[in-house]
Every structure is written in C-alpha cells, then in structure tokens.
Backbone as a printed PyTorch tensor [residue, N CA C, xyz], in Angstrom:
tensor([[[ 70.5750, 138.0030,  63.7350],
         [ 69.1350, 138.2360,  64.2040],
         [ 69.0850, 137.3260,  65.4230]],

        [[ 68.0980, 137.9320,  66.3060],
         [ 67.8470, 137.3350,  67.7000],
         [ 66.8030, 136.2850,  67.4450]],

        [[ 66.9380, 135.1050,  68.1370],
         [ 66.3510, 133.8190,  68.0570],
         [ 64.6640, 134.3290,  67.8270]],

        [[ 64.1010, 135.0950,  68.9910],
         [ 62.8000, 135.3150,  68.7200],
         [ 62.3420, 135.8630,  67.6470]],

        [[ 63.1300, 136.8070,  66.9610],
         [ 62.5230, 137.5030,  65.7790],
         [ 62.7930, 136.5090,  64.6260]],

        [[ 63.8250, 135.6970,  64.5710],
         [ 63.9300, 134.6410,  63.4840],
         [ 62.4290, 133.8890,  63.6000]],

        [[ 62.0920, 133.3650,  64.9060],
         [ 60.8830, 132.4020,  65.2260],
         [ 59.6340, 133.1540,  64.8150]],

        [[ 59.7090, 134.3300,  65.2650],
         [ 58.3460, 135.2030,  65.0220],
         [ 58.2470, 135.4050,  63.4870]],

        [[ 59.2360, 135.6770,  62.6780],
         [ 59.1850, 135.8830,  61.2910],
         [ 58.8400, 134.5250,  60.6770]],

        [[ 59.3490, 133.3540,  61.0290],
         [ 59.1290, 131.9710,  60.6360],
         [ 57.4860, 131.6930,  60.8720]],

        [[ 57.0560, 131.9530,  61.9500],
         [ 55.4130, 131.5380,  62.3360],
         [ 54.7780, 132.5740,  61.3810]],

        [[ 54.9200, 133.6990,  61.5240],
         [ 54.0040, 134.7530,  60.7360],
         [ 54.1110, 134.4280,  59.2280]],

        [[ 55.2300, 133.9850,  58.6840],
         [ 55.1100, 133.4030,  57.3080],
         [ 54.3840, 132.2130,  57.1500]],

        [[ 54.1940, 131.4560,  58.1390],
         [ 53.5480, 130.0910,  58.1150],
         [ 52.0980, 130.1850,  58.6010]],

        [[ 51.7700, 131.6550,  58.9320],
         [ 50.2030, 131.7780,  59.4710],
         [ 49.7840, 131.1350,  60.8740]],

        [[ 50.9940, 131.1390,  61.8170],
         [ 50.6350, 130.3840,  62.9030],
         [ 50.3620, 131.2390,  63.8730]],

        [[ 49.3330, 131.2460,  64.8140],
         [ 49.1890, 131.8610,  65.9540],
         [ 49.8620, 131.2660,  67.2590]],

        [[ 50.3430, 132.5480,  67.9130],
         [ 51.2600, 132.3460,  68.9550],
         [ 51.0650, 133.3480,  69.9530]],

        [[ 51.4920, 133.4120,  71.1710],
         [ 51.5680, 134.2410,  72.1490],
         [ 52.9010, 134.4400,  72.7800]],

        [[ 53.5310, 135.6370,  73.4180],
         [ 54.6800, 135.5380,  73.7460],
         [ 54.4250, 136.1240,  75.3170]],

        [[ 55.1560, 135.5940,  76.1230],
         [ 55.1470, 136.0380,  77.6050],
         [ 56.2210, 136.5200,  78.0580]],

        [[ 56.4670, 137.2560,  79.0950],
         [ 57.5360, 137.7080,  79.6490],
         [ 57.5050, 137.3240,  80.9810]],

        [[ 58.3800, 136.8860,  81.6440],
         [ 58.5580, 136.3820,  82.9390],
         [ 59.8650, 136.5590,  83.7830]],

        [[ 59.9960, 136.5580,  85.1560],
         [ 61.2330, 136.6850,  85.9270],
         [ 62.1080, 135.6900,  85.0250]],

        [[ 63.3400, 135.8490,  85.3670],
         [ 64.6970, 134.7250,  85.0150],
         [ 64.2970, 133.5240,  85.3950]],

        [[ 64.3190, 132.3790,  84.4220],
         [ 64.1190, 131.0110,  84.7700],
         [ 65.4250, 130.3650,  84.0040]],

        [[ 66.0250, 129.5830,  84.8720],
         [ 67.1350, 128.8230,  84.3680],
         [ 66.4830, 127.4080,  84.1390]],

        [[ 65.6290, 126.9300,  84.5070],
         [ 64.9940, 125.6660,  84.2570],
         [ 63.5790, 125.4960,  83.8180]],

        [[ 63.4710, 124.4970,  83.0480],
         [ 62.1490, 124.4280,  82.4510],
         [ 61.0370, 124.2970,  83.5320]],

        [[ 61.3960, 123.6640,  84.5660],
         [ 60.1850, 123.4750,  85.6280],
         [ 60.1260, 124.8410,  86.1630]],

        [[ 61.1290, 125.8390,  86.4210],
         [ 60.9060, 127.2130,  86.8410],
         [ 59.8470, 128.0860,  85.9190]],

        [[ 60.3290, 127.8820,  84.6990],
         [ 59.4720, 128.2990,  83.5200],
         [ 57.9980, 127.9300,  83.7130]],

        [[ 57.9190, 126.8310,  84.0240],
         [ 56.5570, 126.2830,  84.2180],
         [ 55.7160, 126.9000,  85.4170]],

        [[ 56.2380, 127.0470,  86.4000],
         [ 56.0010, 127.6750,  87.6920],
         [ 55.6980, 129.3070,  87.2750]],

        [[ 56.5500, 130.0810,  86.7320],
         [ 56.2520, 131.2680,  86.4790],
         [ 55.2430, 131.6310,  85.6060]],

        [[ 55.0970, 130.6570,  84.5220],
         [ 54.0160, 130.6880,  83.3380],
         [ 52.6070, 130.1140,  84.0490]],

        [[ 52.6720, 129.3700,  85.3260],
         [ 51.5370, 129.2400,  85.9680],
         [ 50.8270, 127.8940,  84.9470]],

        [[ 51.6240, 127.0010,  84.3710],
         [ 51.2470, 126.0610,  83.7510],
         [ 51.6830, 124.4720,  84.2320]],

        [[ 51.2130, 123.5570,  83.9560],
         [ 51.7280, 122.2480,  84.1170],
         [ 53.1370, 121.9210,  83.2200]],

        [[ 54.0340, 121.4000,  84.1090],
         [ 55.0810, 121.0900,  83.6360],
         [ 55.2600, 120.1490,  82.4000]],

        [[ 53.9810, 119.5110,  82.3280],
         [ 53.6710, 118.7290,  81.2440],
         [ 53.5640, 119.1930,  79.8790]],

        [[ 53.2070, 120.7150,  80.0030],
         [ 53.0000, 121.5940,  78.9360],
         [ 54.3700, 122.1720,  78.6310]],

        [[ 55.0940, 122.5600,  79.0190],
         [ 56.5230, 122.9180,  78.8240],
         [ 57.4730, 122.2400,  78.1260]],

        [[ 57.7410, 122.5470,  76.8170],
         [ 58.7100, 121.9780,  76.1740],
         [ 60.1720, 122.0890,  76.3490]],

        [[ 60.8980, 121.3690,  76.7150],
         [ 62.3070, 121.6330,  76.9550],
         [ 63.0660, 120.9470,  75.9240]],

        [[ 64.1110, 121.6400,  75.4730],
         [ 65.1180, 120.9700,  74.4400],
         [ 66.3410, 120.6600,  75.0560]],

        [[ 66.7270, 119.5190,  74.7250],
         [ 68.2180, 118.7840,  75.1880],
         [ 68.6320, 118.2510,  74.0470]],

        [[ 70.0230, 118.9980,  73.9860],
         [ 71.0150, 118.5980,  72.5620],
         [ 71.8120, 117.4990,  73.0930]],

        [[ 71.8340, 116.3510,  72.0950],
         [ 72.8100, 115.3910,  72.3090],
         [ 73.5600, 114.9880,  71.4380]],

        [[ 74.5350, 114.1970,  71.3140],
         [ 75.2210, 113.6250,  70.1750],
         [ 74.7290, 112.0630,  70.2750]],

        [[ 74.2900, 111.5680,  69.3570],
         [ 73.9290, 110.2730,  69.0550],
         [ 75.1150, 109.6510,  67.9010]],

        [[ 75.9930, 108.7530,  68.5520],
         [ 76.9180, 108.4550,  67.7220],
         [ 77.6360, 109.4530,  66.7110]],

        [[ 77.8110, 110.6650,  67.4370],
         [ 78.3400, 111.8720,  67.0280],
         [ 77.6880, 112.4020,  65.9320]],

        [[ 76.2750, 112.2060,  66.0850],
         [ 75.4190, 113.1620,  65.1820],
         [ 74.7680, 114.0280,  66.1800]],

        [[ 74.5050, 115.3220,  65.8970],
         [ 73.6010, 116.2740,  66.7360],
         [ 72.3310, 116.0530,  66.6920]],

        [[ 71.6610, 115.8470,  67.7900],
         [ 69.9580, 115.6760,  67.5930],
         [ 69.3180, 116.4400,  68.7820]],

        [[ 68.2380, 117.1070,  68.5150],
         [ 67.4960, 117.8590,  69.4660],
         [ 66.3900, 116.7300,  70.0840]],

        [[ 66.2100, 116.6800,  71.3830],
         [ 65.6130, 115.9430,  72.0280],
         [ 64.3670, 117.0880,  72.6930]],

        [[ 63.3040, 116.8050,  72.6020],
         [ 62.0990, 117.8080,  73.0700],
         [ 61.2910, 116.9150,  73.9820]],

        [[ 61.1940, 117.2830,  75.3500],
         [ 60.2340, 116.6690,  76.2010],
         [ 59.8050, 117.4570,  77.1360]],

        [[ 58.5900, 116.9620,  78.0010],
         [ 58.0150, 117.9650,  79.1260],
         [ 59.1740, 118.3750,  80.0620]],

        [[ 58.8290, 119.4340,  80.7580],
         [ 59.6920, 120.0000,  81.7240],
         [ 59.6200, 119.0230,  82.9100]],

        [[ 58.4820, 118.2380,  83.0900],
         [ 58.3670, 117.3850,  84.3490],
         [ 59.2140, 116.1990,  84.2290]],

        [[ 59.6960, 115.7970,  82.9670],
         [ 60.4850, 114.5960,  82.8080],
         [ 61.8100, 114.6860,  82.5040]],

        [[ 62.3350, 113.5830,  82.6320],
         [ 63.8990, 113.6460,  82.2960],
         [ 64.2280, 112.5990,  81.1660]],

        [[ 65.4700, 112.9830,  80.4600],
         [ 65.6500, 112.3280,  79.5110],
         [ 66.1250, 110.8090,  80.0350]],

        [[ 65.6860, 109.5960,  79.3740],
         [ 66.0240, 108.2470,  79.6870],
         [ 67.0180, 107.8900,  78.5540]],

        [[ 68.3920, 107.9110,  78.8310],
         [ 69.1990, 107.7370,  77.7650],
         [ 69.3460, 106.4200,  77.2800]],

        [[ 68.9730, 105.2510,  78.0760],
         [ 68.6620, 104.0100,  77.3830],
         [ 67.6730, 103.7340,  76.2750]],

        [[ 66.5200, 104.6880,  76.5860],
         [ 65.4050, 104.7250,  75.6760],
         [ 65.7730, 105.5530,  74.2780]],

        [[ 66.6390, 106.6420,  74.6470],
         [ 67.2800, 107.3680,  73.7610],
         [ 68.2630, 106.4310,  72.5910]],

        [[ 69.1630, 105.9060,  73.3510],
         [ 69.8180, 104.8360,  72.4390],
         [ 69.1120, 103.8330,  71.7060]],

        [[ 68.1850, 103.3000,  72.3330],
         [ 67.2200, 102.2160,  71.6440],
         [ 66.3100, 102.9850,  70.4760]],

        [[ 65.5750, 104.2830,  71.0290],
         [ 64.8660, 104.9930,  69.8190],
         [ 65.8120, 105.4920,  68.5020]],

        [[ 67.0390, 105.7860,  68.9390],
         [ 67.8380, 106.5050,  67.6990],
         [ 68.6990, 105.3740,  67.2800]],

        [[ 68.4730, 104.0890,  67.6750],
         [ 69.6250, 102.9760,  67.2940],
         [ 70.9830, 103.5960,  67.2840]],

        [[ 71.6910, 103.9920,  68.4380],
         [ 72.7830, 104.6700,  68.7460],
         [ 73.4590, 103.9400,  69.8470]],

        [[ 74.4550, 103.7890,  69.7410],
         [ 75.2900, 102.9340,  70.5250],
         [ 75.9590, 103.9930,  71.6360]],

        [[ 76.3330, 105.2880,  71.3270],
         [ 76.7680, 106.3290,  71.9860],
         [ 75.8070, 107.4190,  72.0980]],

        [[ 75.2800, 107.8990,  73.4050],
         [ 74.6160, 108.8990,  73.4430],
         [ 75.1070, 110.0250,  74.4940]],

        [[ 75.2360, 111.1090,  74.2030],
         [ 75.9610, 112.1110,  75.4220],
         [ 75.1130, 113.3600,  75.2650]],

        [[ 75.3190, 114.0310,  76.2240],
         [ 74.8860, 115.5530,  76.1310],
         [ 75.9780, 116.5250,  75.4530]],

        [[ 75.2500, 117.5090,  75.0080],
         [ 76.1670, 118.4160,  74.1150],
         [ 76.6300, 119.5130,  75.4620]],

        [[ 77.7440, 120.0010,  75.0890],
         [ 78.5460, 120.9390,  76.0750],
         [ 77.6950, 122.4890,  75.9730]],

        [[ 78.0520, 123.2040,  76.8290],
         [ 77.7850, 124.6260,  76.8430],
         [ 78.4080, 125.2010,  75.9060]],

        [[ 79.7150, 124.8580,  75.4440],
         [ 80.4890, 125.4170,  74.2420],
         [ 79.5720, 125.0780,  72.9750]],

        [[ 79.3700, 123.7630,  73.0190],
         [ 78.5090, 123.2020,  71.7490],
         [ 77.1690, 124.2220,  71.4440]],

        [[ 76.4760, 124.5270,  72.5920],
         [ 75.0450, 125.1800,  72.4830],
         [ 75.5200, 126.5440,  72.2790]],

        [[ 76.5450, 127.0300,  72.4250],
         [ 76.7980, 128.4480,  72.1270],
         [ 77.2020, 128.2590,  70.5850]],

        [[ 77.7410, 127.3780,  70.1240],
         [ 77.9950, 127.4570,  68.4970],
         [ 76.8690, 126.9150,  67.8610]],

        [[ 75.9790, 126.0830,  68.4000],
         [ 74.8130, 125.6340,  67.6070],
         [ 73.8390, 126.6670,  67.7190]],

        [[ 73.4580, 127.3710,  68.8770],
         [ 72.3800, 128.4880,  68.7810],
         [ 73.0940, 129.8170,  69.1470]],

        [[ 73.8530, 130.2840,  68.1800],
         [ 74.6160, 131.8700,  68.5680],
         [ 73.6600, 132.8490,  68.7630]],

        [[ 72.2670, 132.7600,  68.3290],
         [ 71.3220, 133.8830,  68.6820],
         [ 70.4020, 133.4800,  69.8560]],

        [[ 70.8730, 132.5580,  70.7090],
         [ 70.0460, 132.2380,  72.1120],
         [ 71.2280, 132.2090,  73.2480]],

        [[ 70.5600, 132.5400,  74.4940],
         [ 71.2570, 132.6600,  75.4810],
         [ 71.3390, 130.9080,  75.7530]],

        [[ 72.4570, 130.4220,  76.4150],
         [ 72.7240, 128.9390,  76.6980],
         [ 71.6510, 128.4460,  77.2300]],

        [[ 71.0730, 127.2080,  76.7430],
         [ 69.8980, 126.5580,  77.8640],
         [ 68.4800, 127.0720,  77.2050]],

        [[ 68.4010, 128.1560,  76.4310],
         [ 67.1820, 129.0300,  76.1620],
         [ 66.7200, 128.7840,  74.5240]],

        [[ 67.2100, 127.4240,  73.9730],
         [ 66.9030, 127.2810,  72.6300],
         [ 65.4790, 126.8810,  72.7400]],

        [[ 64.6490, 127.3350,  71.4710],
         [ 63.3970, 126.9640,  71.2330],
         [ 63.3980, 125.3910,  70.4570]],

        [[ 62.2810, 124.6650,  70.7450],
         [ 62.0930, 123.2910,  70.0890],
         [ 62.1220, 123.2330,  68.5330]],

        [[ 62.4810, 124.2250,  67.9320],
         [ 62.3720, 124.1260,  66.4850],
         [ 64.0310, 123.8540,  65.8800]],

        [[ 64.3560, 122.8140,  65.9970],
         [ 65.6970, 122.2280,  65.6120],
         [ 65.7330, 122.6310,  64.1750]],

        [[ 64.5030, 122.4130,  63.2760],
         [ 64.4650, 122.6100,  61.7850],
         [ 65.2670, 123.9710,  61.5660]],

        [[ 64.8890, 124.7300,  62.3870],
         [ 65.6520, 126.3720,  61.9340],
         [ 67.1960, 126.3310,  62.2280]],

        [[ 67.7290, 125.2830,  62.8980],
         [ 69.2700, 125.1470,  63.0130],
         [ 69.6940, 123.8310,  62.3400]],

        [[ 68.9930, 123.4650,  61.4690],
         [ 69.3020, 122.2330,  60.7740],
         [ 69.6730, 121.1020,  61.7130]],

        [[ 69.0110, 120.7820,  62.7650],
         [ 69.1020, 119.5770,  63.3200],
         [ 67.7820, 118.6300,  63.2240]],

        [[ 68.0300, 117.4150,  63.5010],
         [ 66.7380, 116.4370,  63.8190],
         [ 66.1000, 116.6830,  64.9090]],

        [[ 64.8740, 116.5590,  65.0640],
         [ 64.1370, 116.7660,  66.1270],
         [ 63.2310, 115.5920,  66.6570]],

        [[ 63.7840, 115.0350,  67.8010],
         [ 62.8490, 113.9690,  68.3650],
         [ 62.2110, 114.5340,  69.3970]],

        [[ 60.8930, 114.2480,  69.3540],
         [ 60.0170, 114.5990,  70.3970],
         [ 59.1890, 113.4240,  71.2780]],

        [[ 59.3240, 113.6770,  72.2880],
         [ 58.4820, 112.5700,  73.4590],
         [ 57.1710, 112.4500,  73.0370]],

        [[ 56.5480, 111.3960,  73.0970],
         [ 55.1510, 111.0590,  72.5800],
         [ 54.3980, 111.7740,  73.7120]],

        [[ 54.7600, 111.7940,  74.8810],
         [ 53.8490, 112.4790,  75.9800],
         [ 53.4510, 114.1530,  75.7140]],

        [[ 54.2960, 114.5880,  74.9610],
         [ 53.9830, 116.0130,  74.4870],
         [ 52.8450, 116.3210,  73.7630]],

        [[ 52.5150, 115.0410,  72.8100],
         [ 51.7080, 115.0910,  71.6950],
         [ 50.2840, 115.2580,  72.5550]],

        [[ 50.0730, 114.7840,  73.9100],
         [ 48.7100, 114.9270,  74.3630],
         [ 48.6110, 116.3790,  74.7390]],

        [[ 49.2740, 117.2100,  74.6750],
         [ 49.1940, 118.6420,  75.2460],
         [ 48.5660, 119.3470,  73.8000]],

        [[ 47.6110, 119.9710,  74.1250],
         [ 46.8140, 120.9460,  72.7790],
         [ 47.8540, 122.0180,  72.6990]],

        [[ 48.5190, 122.8360,  73.7300],
         [ 49.3890, 123.6550,  73.8010],
         [ 50.4940, 123.5050,  74.1730]],

        [[ 51.6910, 123.8930,  73.7040],
         [ 52.9290, 123.8370,  74.2950],
         [ 53.4940, 125.2720,  74.5850]],

        [[ 54.4310, 125.4680,  75.5480],
         [ 55.0960, 126.7930,  76.1240],
         [ 56.5610, 126.2510,  75.8950]],

        [[ 57.4740, 127.3970,  75.4380],
         [ 58.9910, 127.0220,  75.5080],
         [ 59.6150, 128.4790,  75.3980]],

        [[ 60.9860, 128.3350,  75.8520],
         [ 61.8260, 129.6290,  75.7130],
         [ 61.9690, 130.1480,  74.1850]],

        [[ 62.2760, 131.4030,  74.1090],
         [ 62.3120, 131.3940,  72.8500],
         [ 63.8980, 132.4710,  72.6160]],

        [[ 64.8960, 131.8560,  73.2140],
         [ 66.2340, 132.4740,  72.9520],
         [ 66.6330, 133.3300,  74.3420]],

        [[ 65.8850, 133.5230,  75.3410],
         [ 66.2470, 134.1300,  76.4980],
         [ 65.6890, 133.4350,  77.5180]],

        [[ 66.1020, 133.6500,  78.6910],
         [ 65.5770, 133.2290,  80.1960],
         [ 64.5700, 133.8320,  80.6260]],

        [[ 63.9520, 134.9400,  79.8780],
         [ 62.8610, 135.7520,  80.1960],
         [ 61.7320, 135.6240,  79.3540]],

        [[ 61.5950, 135.1640,  78.3390],
         [ 60.4470, 134.9990,  77.2660],
         [ 60.1720, 133.7670,  77.0780]],

        [[ 58.9930, 133.5630,  76.6690],
         [ 58.4670, 132.0420,  76.2000],
         [ 57.3410, 132.4720,  75.1490]],

        [[ 57.1920, 131.4510,  74.4330],
         [ 55.9890, 131.2670,  73.4290],
         [ 55.2250, 130.3050,  73.6960]],

        [[ 53.9760, 130.3160,  73.1850],
         [ 52.9480, 129.4590,  73.4420],
         [ 52.2090, 129.3840,  72.1510]],

        [[ 52.2990, 128.0610,  71.6240],
         [ 51.4280, 127.7730,  70.3060],
         [ 50.9640, 126.4010,  70.4090]],

        [[ 50.0570, 126.1050,  69.4600],
         [ 49.4160, 124.6190,  69.5900],
         [ 50.3410, 123.7530,  69.1180]],

        [[ 50.3940, 122.5020,  69.8400],
         [ 51.2880, 121.4390,  69.4970],
         [ 50.8570, 121.1000,  68.0390]],

        [[ 49.8300, 121.0200,  67.6030],
         [ 49.5760, 120.5720,  66.2040],
         [ 50.2890, 121.4050,  65.1040]],

        [[ 50.4750, 122.9220,  65.3090],
         [ 51.1090, 123.6530,  64.6290],
         [ 52.6540, 123.5180,  64.7750]],

        [[ 53.0020, 123.2600,  65.8350],
         [ 54.7100, 122.8020,  66.0230],
         [ 54.9540, 121.5180,  65.3090]],

        [[ 54.1160, 120.6080,  65.2890],
         [ 54.2720, 119.1030,  64.6330],
         [ 54.4340, 119.4970,  63.0790]],

        [[ 53.4900, 120.2950,  62.7270],
         [ 53.1450, 120.4750,  61.1650],
         [ 54.7160, 121.2420,  60.6910]],

        [[ 55.0700, 122.0250,  61.2620],
         [ 56.1960, 123.0010,  60.7890],
         [ 57.6310, 122.1080,  61.0610]],

        [[ 57.7890, 121.7150,  62.4090],
         [ 58.9190, 120.9420,  62.6840],
         [ 59.0940, 119.4190,  61.8820]],

        [[ 57.9270, 118.7640,  62.0530],
         [ 58.0240, 117.2020,  61.3510],
         [ 58.9400, 116.6580,  62.3160]],

        [[ 58.6570, 116.5290,  63.5060],
         [ 59.6500, 115.8520,  64.2570],
         [ 59.3580, 114.3590,  64.2030]],

        [[ 60.2120, 113.5740,  64.8920],
         [ 60.0910, 112.0840,  64.8920],
         [ 59.5740, 112.0070,  66.1370]],

        [[ 58.3900, 111.3670,  66.3690],
         [ 57.8210, 111.0330,  67.5250],
         [ 58.0360, 109.8670,  68.2880]],

        [[ 58.6070, 109.6760,  69.1950],
         [ 58.9830, 108.5220,  69.9930],
         [ 58.8740, 108.5380,  71.5260]],

        [[ 59.4860, 107.4690,  72.1010],
         [ 59.2630, 107.6040,  73.6040],
         [ 60.7400, 107.5270,  74.2880]],

        [[ 61.0800, 108.6010,  74.9660],
         [ 62.3310, 108.5530,  75.7980],
         [ 62.5200, 109.3720,  76.8710]],

        [[ 61.1050, 109.7820,  77.4410],
         [ 61.2420, 110.4910,  78.7510],
         [ 60.8300, 109.4880,  79.9230]],

        [[ 61.5320, 110.2250,  80.9670],
         [ 61.3490, 109.2510,  82.0960],
         [ 60.7760, 110.1170,  83.0450]],

        [[ 59.6990, 109.6710,  83.4170],
         [ 58.5590, 110.6750,  84.2410],
         [ 58.8670, 110.3090,  85.8470]],

        [[ 59.4440, 111.4560,  86.5770],
         [ 59.5670, 110.9070,  88.0770],
         [ 58.5280, 110.5500,  88.7850]],

        [[ 58.6850, 109.2790,  89.5880],
         [ 57.7080, 108.5930,  90.4370],
         [ 57.4260, 109.5400,  91.4220]],

        [[ 56.1090, 109.7160,  91.8760],
         [ 55.6240, 110.3630,  92.9140],
         [ 55.6400, 109.5230,  94.2050]],

        [[ 56.3050, 109.7890,  95.3700],
         [ 56.0790, 108.9880,  96.4910],
         [ 55.1150, 109.8320,  97.5920]],

        [[ 54.2810, 109.1020,  98.0720],
         [ 53.1180, 109.5710,  98.9790],
         [ 53.6740, 109.2630, 100.2440]]])
C-alpha cells in the first residue's frame, strides 16, 4: 500500500484533520517549502540515522541541519551516522527515497523531534512522493507519534 494511503487511513481513524497539496517535483525540504510558499521552519524533514547501530528518525525544520554532536549527546550515542539510500529503500518500501513522512511510529522507528518544530502551529511534510505533501497541526502529530522532543538542529547563521 502506498505511503499516502497508509497515512491517510491512520489519520482518518484517529479523526485528525489534514490537507494534501500537489506541487512540482521537490527533492529537498527547502524546495518543498518554496513550492508550498511556507517558511522552511514549518516544513518537517525526516533524517534517518544509526545511533550506535540503532535506527532512529530525526525530524527537524527544512531550514536547519542536523548537528551530529548534539545528536550524539541527546541520544547518548557514541557513533551516529546517516542511513544509506539502500537503507531507506528497505525501511520505507512504500515511499520514494527521501520522501518519507515524519511518522516513524508507522515504521516501528523511534522518533526524535527538534524542539524548534514545537513552536509551529502546523507542519508540512512529504507523504511518500516528491510531489505531494500533507499539512496538519503539530499538536496532532505530537499526540499520535509521541516523539522525544530534544535539541539537535543547527540553524544556519545569516550573514548581512
């Protein structure tokens, strides 16, 4: 079953309101933000890592990068590395590579969300393709996924 359909059935069963948008192909979360005409702070991107050989989903704003030192500290891990594209194909067989939604719970993965996303009333994220996104309230996402909220995002410094 396609990722979008699984996610829609899950949200409908939980009576969660959401909207789905179609946009041109976007391979990065920042492109997605541009196409959706929203701040990169509102777009939730998922990054899959191995923390001491345990697979985890990190969710952070499109406008930020993962600070691996902070991840090691927050996850109390010695070694943290990115999952490969082959790993992503295996872990998310119903998603195009790099377009997995932040619902790691549907894939039996622990989810860690950067605290900066909690400031957003709504979040936008890909739903298995590079051309569709979903928007829903962060509070609904948090209630369903029950992520660990911590701080691991590195926000780019703006130079004037």
